[in-house]
C-alpha positions as CSV (number, residue, x, y, z in Angstrom):
1,M,0.0,0.0,0.1
2,L,1.5,3.3,-1.0
3,L,2.0,5.9,1.7
4,L,2.0,9.4,0.4
5,A,4.4,11.9,1.9
6,G,2.9,14.3,4.5
7,G,3.6,17.9,5.5
8,I,6.8,19.4,4.1
9,P,9.6,17.6,6.0
10,A,13.3,18.2,5.8
11,A,14.9,17.0,2.6
12,A,17.1,14.5,4.0
13,Q,14.1,12.7,5.7
14,A,11.5,12.7,3.0
15,P,11.3,10.8,-0.4
16,L,9.8,12.3,-3.4
17,V,6.1,11.7,-3.6
18,A,5.1,8.7,-5.7
19,G,2.3,9.5,-8.2
20,A,2.8,13.2,-7.8
21,H,6.4,14.2,-8.8
22,R,7.8,16.5,-11.4
23,E,11.5,17.5,-11.2
24,I,11.8,21.3,-11.1
25,A,15.0,23.5,-11.7
26,T,16.2,24.1,-8.1
27,A,19.4,23.4,-6.2
28,V,17.5,23.1,-2.9
29,P,16.1,19.7,-2.4
30,A,13.5,21.0,0.2
31,A,12.1,23.2,-2.6
32,Q,11.6,20.1,-4.7
33,I,9.8,18.3,-1.8
34,A,7.5,21.3,-1.2
35,F,6.6,21.5,-4.9
36,D,5.7,17.8,-5.0
37,R,3.6,18.2,-1.8
38,G,1.8,21.0,-3.6
39,L,1.3,18.6,-6.6
40,V,-0.3,16.1,-4.4
41,M,-2.7,18.6,-3.0
42,L,-3.4,19.9,-6.4
43,Y,-4.4,16.5,-7.7
44,A,-6.5,16.0,-4.4
45,F,-8.3,19.3,-5.1
46,N,-7.2,20.6,-1.8
47,I,-6.4,23.9,-3.5
48,G,-5.7,25.8,-0.1
49,G,-3.2,23.1,0.8
50,A,-1.7,23.4,-2.6
51,R,-1.3,27.0,-2.3
52,Q,0.6,26.6,1.0
53,A,2.8,24.1,-0.4
54,F,3.9,25.9,-3.5
55,R,4.3,29.2,-1.5
56,A,6.6,27.2,0.8
57,A,8.7,26.2,-2.2
58,E,9.0,29.8,-3.3
59,A,10.1,30.8,0.2
60,I,12.7,28.1,0.1
61,D,13.9,29.0,-3.4
62,S,12.6,32.3,-4.8
63,G,14.0,31.3,-8.2
64,A,11.9,28.1,-8.5
65,T,9.7,29.1,-11.5
66,L,7.5,26.1,-11.5
67,A,6.4,26.9,-7.9
68,Y,4.7,30.1,-9.0
69,F,3.4,28.1,-11.9
70,G,1.9,25.6,-9.5
71,E,0.5,28.4,-7.3
72,A,-1.3,29.9,-10.4
73,V,-2.6,26.7,-11.6
74,A,-4.0,25.8,-8.3
75,E,-6.6,28.5,-8.8
76,T,-8.0,26.8,-11.9
77,V,-7.4,23.0,-11.7
78,D,-10.5,22.1,-9.6
79,I,-13.0,21.4,-12.4
80,N,-15.8,22.0,-9.9
81,R,-14.7,25.5,-9.1
82,P,-12.3,26.5,-12.1
83,T,-12.7,30.1,-11.5
84,T,-13.6,32.4,-8.6
85,P,-13.1,36.2,-8.2
86,D,-10.5,35.6,-5.4
87,G,-8.8,32.8,-7.4
88,E,-8.5,35.0,-10.5
89,R,-6.8,37.7,-8.3
90,R,-4.5,35.1,-6.6
91,G,-3.5,33.5,-9.9
92,A,-2.6,36.7,-11.6
93,D,-0.6,37.7,-8.6
94,A,1.4,34.5,-8.5
95,I,2.1,35.0,-12.2
96,A,3.3,38.6,-11.6
97,R,5.5,37.4,-8.7
98,G,7.0,34.6,-10.8
99,R,8.1,36.7,-13.7
100,A,11.6,37.4,-12.5
101,A,12.2,33.7,-11.7
102,A,10.9,32.7,-15.2
103,A,13.0,35.2,-17.0
104,A,16.1,33.8,-15.3
105,G,14.9,30.1,-15.7
106,S,15.3,27.5,-18.4
107,A,13.5,27.8,-21.7
108,D,11.2,24.9,-21.0
109,E,10.2,26.1,-17.6
110,R,9.6,29.6,-19.0
111,A,7.4,28.2,-21.7
112,L,5.4,26.2,-19.2
113,F,5.1,29.3,-17.0
114,E,3.7,31.3,-19.8
115,T,0.9,28.8,-20.5
116,A,-0.5,29.6,-17.0
117,A,0.1,33.3,-17.6
118,L,-2.4,33.0,-20.6
119,R,-5.1,31.6,-18.2
120,F,-4.8,34.7,-15.9
121,D,-4.5,37.4,-18.7
122,Q,-7.3,39.6,-17.5
123,R,-7.5,41.4,-20.8
124,R,-9.2,38.4,-22.4
125,S,-12.7,37.1,-21.7
126,Q,-13.0,34.0,-19.4
127,K,-13.7,31.7,-22.3
128,E,-10.7,33.2,-24.1
129,R,-8.4,32.6,-21.2
130,F,-9.5,29.0,-20.7
131,S,-9.1,28.2,-24.3
132,A,-5.7,29.9,-24.7
133,Y,-4.4,28.1,-21.6
134,F,-5.6,24.8,-22.8
135,R,-4.2,25.2,-26.4
136,A,-0.8,26.5,-25.2
137,L,-0.4,23.7,-22.4
138,Q,-1.5,21.0,-24.9
139,A,1.0,22.2,-27.4
140,Y,3.7,22.1,-24.6
141,A,2.7,18.7,-23.5
142,D,2.7,17.4,-27.2
143,A,6.2,18.9,-27.7
144,H,7.4,17.3,-24.3
145,P,5.8,13.9,-24.4
146,S,7.9,12.8,-21.4
147,D,6.5,15.5,-19.1
148,G,3.6,13.6,-17.4
149,M,2.6,16.6,-15.2
150,A,2.2,18.6,-18.4
151,S,0.0,16.0,-20.0
152,T,-2.1,15.7,-16.9
153,L,-2.5,19.3,-16.4
154,A,-3.4,19.8,-20.1
155,A,-6.3,17.3,-19.6
156,Y,-7.6,19.3,-16.7
157,A,-7.3,22.5,-18.7
158,G,-9.0,20.9,-21.6
159,W,-11.9,19.7,-19.4
160,N,-12.6,23.3,-18.3
161,A,-12.3,24.7,-21.9
162,T,-14.4,22.0,-23.6
163,D,-18.2,22.2,-23.8
164,L,-18.9,18.5,-24.7
165,L,-17.2,15.3,-24.2
166,T,-19.5,13.2,-26.2
167,Q,-21.9,13.6,-29.2
168,G,-24.5,11.6,-30.9
169,A,-26.8,8.8,-29.8
170,A,-23.7,6.5,-29.4
171,D,-22.0,8.9,-27.1
172,D,-18.9,9.1,-29.2
173,L,-16.1,11.2,-27.8
174,T,-15.7,14.5,-29.4
175,A,-12.3,15.5,-30.9
176,D,-11.4,17.6,-27.8
177,A,-12.5,14.7,-25.6
178,Q,-10.2,12.3,-27.5
179,V,-7.3,14.6,-26.9
180,L,-8.1,14.7,-23.2
181,A,-8.3,10.9,-23.0
182,A,-4.9,10.5,-24.9
183,D,-3.2,13.1,-22.4
184,L,-4.4,10.9,-19.4
185,D,-3.3,7.7,-21.2
186,R,0.1,9.2,-21.9
187,S,0.4,10.3,-18.2
188,L,-0.2,6.8,-16.9
189,A,2.1,5.3,-19.4
190,L,4.8,7.5,-18.1
191,D,3.8,6.8,-14.4
192,P,1.2,4.3,-13.6
193,N,0.8,5.9,-10.2
194,D,-0.1,9.5,-11.4
195,L,-2.7,10.6,-9.0
196,G,-4.0,13.4,-11.1
197,A,-4.5,11.2,-14.2
198,H,-6.4,8.6,-12.1
199,H,-8.5,11.3,-10.6
200,L,-9.6,12.9,-13.8
201,R,-10.1,9.6,-15.7
202,I,-12.9,8.9,-13.1
203,H,-14.7,12.1,-13.9
204,F,-14.0,11.7,-17.6
205,W,-15.4,8.2,-18.1
206,E,-18.3,8.8,-15.7
207,Q,-19.3,12.0,-17.7
208,A,-18.8,10.0,-20.9
209,H,-21.3,7.3,-19.7
210,H,-18.7,4.6,-19.4
211,P,-17.8,4.4,-15.6
212,E,-16.7,0.8,-16.1
213,R,-13.6,2.1,-17.9
214,A,-12.5,3.9,-14.8
215,L,-12.8,1.0,-12.5
216,S,-9.2,0.3,-12.5
217,D,-8.6,4.0,-11.5
218,A,-11.0,3.7,-8.7
219,N,-9.4,0.5,-7.5
220,F,-6.0,2.2,-7.6
221,L,-7.2,5.1,-5.5
222,A,-9.1,3.1,-3.1
223,S,-5.9,0.9,-2.4
224,L,-3.8,3.9,-1.1
225,S,-3.2,5.3,2.3
226,Y,-3.5,9.0,2.6
227,D,-2.2,11.8,4.6
228,P,-4.5,14.4,6.1
229,G,-5.8,16.7,3.5
230,E,-6.0,14.3,0.6
231,S,-9.5,13.0,1.3
232,H,-10.8,13.7,-2.1
233,L,-8.7,11.0,-3.7
234,P,-10.3,8.1,-1.9
235,H,-13.6,9.8,-2.2
236,M,-13.3,9.8,-6.1
237,A,-13.3,6.0,-6.1
238,G,-16.7,6.2,-4.8
239,H,-17.9,7.9,-8.0
240,I,-17.3,4.7,-9.9
241,Y,-18.5,2.3,-7.2
242,D,-21.8,4.3,-7.1
243,R,-22.3,4.1,-10.9
244,L,-21.5,0.5,-11.0
245,G,-23.8,-0.3,-8.1
246,D,-21.3,-1.3,-5.4
247,Y,-22.9,0.7,-2.6
248,L,-20.9,-0.9,0.3
249,Q,-17.6,-0.1,-1.4
250,M,-18.7,3.4,-2.1
251,V,-19.6,3.8,1.6
252,A,-16.2,2.3,2.6
253,V,-14.0,4.7,0.6
254,N,-16.1,7.7,1.7
255,R,-15.8,6.7,5.3
256,V,-12.0,6.8,4.8
257,A,-12.4,10.2,3.3
258,C,-14.5,11.4,6.2
259,A,-11.9,10.0,8.7
260,N,-9.1,11.8,6.8
261,D,-11.1,15.0,6.9
262,E,-11.6,14.8,10.7
263,V,-7.9,14.4,11.3
264,Y,-7.1,17.2,9.0
265,F,-9.7,19.6,10.5
266,S,-8.3,18.9,13.9
267,Q,-4.8,20.2,12.9
268,G,-5.9,23.8,12.4
269,H,-7.9,26.2,10.4
270,G,-5.6,27.0,7.4
271,D,-6.4,27.6,3.8
272,G,-6.5,23.8,3.3
273,Q,-8.9,23.1,5.9
274,T,-11.2,26.0,4.8
275,Y,-11.2,24.7,1.3
276,M,-11.9,21.1,2.2
277,Q,-15.0,21.9,4.2
278,S,-17.2,21.9,1.2
279,Y,-15.9,18.6,0.1
280,H,-16.4,17.1,3.4
281,A,-20.2,17.5,3.0
282,H,-19.8,15.7,-0.2
283,D,-18.0,12.8,1.4
284,V,-20.8,12.7,4.1
285,D,-23.5,12.6,1.4
286,F,-21.9,9.6,-0.2
287,V,-21.8,7.7,3.0
288,L,-25.4,8.4,4.0
289,Y,-26.7,7.9,0.5
290,G,-25.1,4.6,0.3
291,L,-26.2,3.3,3.6
292,T,-29.8,4.4,3.3
293,T,-30.0,3.1,-0.3
294,I,-29.4,-0.4,0.9
295,G,-31.4,0.0,4.0
296,R,-28.7,0.3,6.7
297,N,-30.7,3.0,8.2
298,A,-29.6,2.7,11.9
299,D,-25.8,2.9,10.6
300,A,-26.7,6.1,8.6
301,A,-28.4,7.8,11.6
302,A,-25.4,6.9,13.8
303,F,-23.0,8.2,11.2
304,A,-25.0,11.5,10.9
305,A,-25.3,11.9,14.7
306,R,-21.5,12.1,15.2
307,D,-21.0,14.3,12.1
308,S,-23.3,17.3,11.8
309,D,-26.8,18.7,12.0
310,Y,-26.8,18.7,8.1
311,G,-26.3,14.9,8.2
312,R,-29.1,14.3,10.8
313,E,-31.4,16.5,8.8
314,V,-31.0,14.7,5.4
315,V,-31.1,11.2,6.9
316,A,-34.3,12.1,8.8
317,L,-35.7,13.4,5.5
318,R,-34.6,10.3,3.6
319,L,-36.3,8.0,6.2
320,H,-39.5,10.1,6.4
321,D,-38.8,10.8,9.9
322,N,-41.0,14.0,9.8
323,R,-40.9,14.8,13.6
324,G,-37.2,14.5,13.5
325,V,-36.8,16.8,10.6
326,L,-39.2,19.5,12.1
327,G,-37.3,19.2,15.5
328,L,-33.9,19.7,13.9
329,L,-35.0,22.7,11.9
330,G,-36.7,24.6,14.7
331,D,-38.3,27.7,13.4
332,A,-36.5,27.8,10.0
333,I,-38.7,27.8,7.0
334,T,-37.0,25.6,4.3
335,T,-38.0,23.1,1.6
336,K,-37.2,20.4,4.1
337,R,-39.8,21.9,6.5
338,V,-42.3,22.0,3.6
339,I,-41.7,18.4,2.8
340,A,-41.9,17.2,6.4
341,E,-45.1,19.2,7.0
342,A,-46.7,17.6,3.9
343,R,-45.7,14.1,4.8
344,S,-47.0,14.5,8.4
345,G,-50.4,15.6,7.1
346,D,-50.2,19.4,7.4
347,V,-50.7,20.0,3.7
348,D,-52.1,23.4,4.2
349,G,-49.2,24.6,6.3
350,A,-46.8,23.1,3.7
351,R,-48.5,25.0,0.9
352,K,-48.4,28.2,2.9
353,D,-44.7,27.8,3.6
354,L,-43.9,26.7,0.1
355,A,-45.5,29.9,-1.4
356,G,-43.4,31.9,0.9
357,L,-40.2,30.1,-0.2
358,A,-41.2,30.5,-4.0
359,A,-41.8,34.3,-3.4
360,I,-38.2,34.8,-2.2
361,G,-36.7,32.8,-5.1
362,K,-35.3,29.6,-3.5
363,N,-33.4,27.0,-5.5
364,E,-35.6,25.8,-8.4
365,T,-35.0,22.2,-8.2
366,D,-35.6,22.2,-4.3
367,L,-38.9,24.0,-4.9
368,D,-40.0,21.6,-7.6
369,I,-39.3,18.6,-5.4
370,A,-41.1,20.3,-2.5
371,T,-44.0,21.1,-4.8
372,A,-44.2,17.5,-6.0
373,V,-44.2,16.2,-2.4
374,V,-47.0,18.6,-1.2
375,A,-49.1,17.7,-4.3
376,R,-48.5,13.9,-3.7
377,A,-49.5,14.3,-0.1
378,G,-52.6,16.2,-1.2
379,H,-53.4,13.4,-3.6
380,D,-53.0,15.6,-6.6
381,D,-51.2,13.1,-8.8
382,A,-51.2,15.2,-12.0
383,A,-49.6,18.2,-10.2
384,A,-47.1,15.9,-8.4
385,I,-46.0,14.2,-11.5
386,A,-45.7,17.5,-13.4
387,A,-43.5,18.9,-10.6
388,Y,-41.3,15.9,-10.5
389,R,-40.8,16.0,-14.3
390,K,-39.9,19.7,-14.0
391,A,-37.5,18.8,-11.2
392,Q,-35.7,16.4,-13.5
393,V,-35.1,19.0,-16.1
394,A,-34.0,21.6,-13.6
395,A,-31.5,19.0,-11.9
396,G,-30.1,17.8,-15.1
397,S,-28.2,14.5,-15.3
398,D,-26.0,15.5,-12.3
399,L,-23.4,12.8,-13.4
400,G,-20.9,13.9,-10.9
401,D,-22.9,13.1,-7.7
402,P,-24.9,10.2,-6.2
403,K,-28.6,10.1,-7.1
404,T,-29.8,13.7,-7.4
405,H,-31.1,15.1,-4.2
406,W,-30.7,11.6,-2.6
407,W,-32.7,12.5,0.5
408,T,-35.7,13.2,-1.7
409,P,-34.7,11.4,-4.9
410,I,-36.6,12.7,-8.0
411,A,-36.9,9.6,-10.0
412,E,-38.1,7.4,-7.0
413,G,-40.7,9.9,-6.1
414,L,-41.8,10.2,-9.8
415,G,-42.1,6.4,-10.2
416,A,-44.0,6.0,-6.9
417,T,-46.3,8.8,-7.8
418,L,-47.0,7.3,-11.3
419,L,-47.8,4.0,-9.6
420,E,-50.2,5.7,-7.2
421,A,-51.8,7.4,-10.3
422,H,-52.4,3.9,-11.9
423,Q,-49.7,4.6,-14.7
424,P,-47.5,1.5,-14.2
425,A,-46.1,1.5,-17.8
426,D,-44.8,5.0,-17.3
427,A,-43.5,4.0,-13.8
428,E,-41.7,1.1,-15.3
429,R,-40.0,3.4,-17.8
430,V,-38.9,5.7,-15.0
431,F,-37.5,3.0,-12.8
432,R,-35.7,1.3,-15.7
433,D,-34.1,4.6,-16.7
434,E,-32.8,5.3,-13.3
435,L,-31.4,1.9,-12.8
436,A,-29.4,2.4,-16.0
437,R,-27.7,5.2,-14.1
438,Y,-27.6,3.6,-10.7
439,P,-27.5,-0.2,-11.1
440,N,-28.3,-2.6,-8.1
441,D,-30.2,0.1,-6.3
442,P,-32.7,-2.1,-4.2
443,R,-35.1,0.9,-3.8
444,L,-35.4,1.2,-7.6
445,E,-35.5,-2.6,-8.1
446,F,-38.5,-2.7,-5.6
447,G,-40.2,0.1,-7.5
448,L,-39.7,-1.7,-10.9
449,A,-41.1,-4.9,-9.4
450,Q,-44.2,-3.1,-8.2
451,A,-44.6,-1.5,-11.7
452,L,-44.4,-4.9,-13.3
453,V,-46.9,-6.5,-11.0
454,A,-49.3,-3.7,-11.6
455,Q,-49.2,-4.6,-15.4
456,G,-49.5,-8.4,-14.8
457,K,-45.8,-8.8,-15.8
458,D,-43.1,-11.0,-14.4
459,D,-41.4,-9.3,-11.6
460,T,-38.9,-12.1,-10.7
461,I,-35.7,-10.6,-11.7
462,P,-36.1,-7.1,-10.0
463,R,-37.8,-8.7,-7.0
464,N,-34.9,-11.0,-6.5
465,A,-32.5,-8.1,-7.0
466,Y,-34.3,-6.0,-4.4
467,L,-34.3,-8.9,-1.9
468,A,-30.6,-9.6,-2.4
469,G,-29.7,-5.9,-2.1
470,W,-32.0,-4.6,0.6
471,K,-30.5,-4.9,4.2
472,G,-33.4,-3.0,6.0
473,E,-35.0,-4.4,9.0
474,K,-38.4,-4.2,7.4
475,P,-39.5,-4.5,3.8
476,L,-39.8,-1.4,1.7
477,E,-43.2,0.0,0.9
478,L,-44.2,2.3,-1.9
479,A,-44.6,5.2,0.5
480,D,-40.9,4.9,1.3
481,L,-39.9,5.9,-2.1
482,G,-39.2,9.5,-2.9
């Protein structure tokens, strides 16, 4: 099991980091170690931690050109947040401070540095900056085929500059997507342990509707041990396990991620800890989603109880514990309150609160789901179905996360409502479509079995799949769905 280097230790005591190393022009070994530490954090989407490490490399050797490059790239590599106002300012500042080092450095390092300068050239539009950075970094990577870091970062740059990965009914890769895939393959041919390449391949093949092609990447990331601050790497394996229907393994790697977060947060409140707070909630979602999907509700409740009020709220909502939801929310008027009120029989109160939330412009998908639940509780099937379908459009495919709004899942609710409205053929289509995205989900298998029985069809296959996958203490009922 690979153990990644932690902190920024003295040069004589620390090996270079496997899976995240790129030799830089420096005469000071400690600067190299700090740079590689930054690269680990970069690939783990711990952008605050990456900034700290690259700045440490600059402090050790102010002439280390690629430390400034890394600091700038840290502000754009996270494909979930590739640009923020503060990040644009910080990236431009890193480029400005690195100019002197780049001018005195090697031609190759100067050329690599200038690719990042294009990304933060504020004279251009955002789209132009992303495109220019990608094209320049891709040209550099093609001209330097032995530079794995350049190929990996070119793929990230391409992701942010590319509108589509697939096209046509067959989900064929676009020309740009083929370039990205080739970049990642080249990086892994150079270093099979390249953390950044494994990370992005998971996103890539998930988005391209072929998660099975990234199973080896998931298994690799799941096999490692991680130092505090690197939690997003084990978490990423969960994306593939989710898409392939291995919910226990998805839970396991995200428990690792959550434990890593806990240790990291206990170490202080620096840039890295601040940045990783939002990803921690994502890790928690995966654990709770996985456990409640297979019916291990007591485990989910116990995990949520030791983590956060957020976790307790969403688990209570998922389990239709309406009293628990209302107790946790207190006087707060939210879509969670609306849903709990409607499910507990206070449909008039739910409608009133929902109207208030709509008037102040709450999240569209949340409002659509709450509208559907209220209509369903009021036995207005047509309105509930319309609201659920609207929610599906508003939410989009949401390929990067577990089931969209897992605590009040849209397709589950839609399928169940269609069954209640005596439209089992439509319900069958909904459950089958969702199972194509989330295989082996016993809740969906149960819904599909119910839809088949309602049509007089053989439900043996989904019924057996439900019975094999469901670990709950009591059988599912239609009212449990959604």
